[in-house]
C-alpha positions as CSV (number, residue, x, y, z in Angstrom):
1,M,91.7,92.6,117.9
2,R,94.0,89.6,118.2
3,I,94.0,86.9,115.5
4,R,95.8,83.6,115.8
5,R,95.7,82.1,112.3
6,N,97.5,78.9,113.0
7,D,95.5,78.3,116.2
8,S,92.3,77.0,114.7
9,P,90.3,77.4,111.4
10,S,87.4,78.7,113.4
11,G,89.4,81.8,114.3
12,F,90.0,82.4,110.6
13,L,86.4,81.9,109.8
14,Y,85.3,84.3,112.5
15,F,87.8,86.9,111.1
16,T,86.4,86.4,107.5
17,A,82.8,86.8,108.8
18,E,83.8,90.0,110.6
19,V,85.3,91.4,107.4
20,L,82.3,90.3,105.3
21,V,79.9,92.0,107.7
22,F,82.0,95.1,107.8
23,S,82.2,95.5,104.0
24,L,78.5,94.6,103.6
25,R,77.6,97.3,106.1
26,R,79.8,99.9,104.3
27,L,78.1,99.0,101.0
28,T,74.6,99.4,102.5
29,I,75.6,102.8,104.0
30,R,77.0,103.9,100.7
31,K,73.8,102.9,98.8
32,N,71.4,104.7,101.3
33,P,73.2,107.6,103.0
34,D,70.5,108.1,105.5
35,F,70.9,104.6,106.9
36,S,73.0,105.6,109.9
């Protein structure tokens, strides 16, 4: 995954959204273990 921070703010926003979705998914899996 390549991230150019000083390229454009949209790239940073996309990266932030990726991290948010990832952490949210981890939290959901942690709450219900059978949610594979």
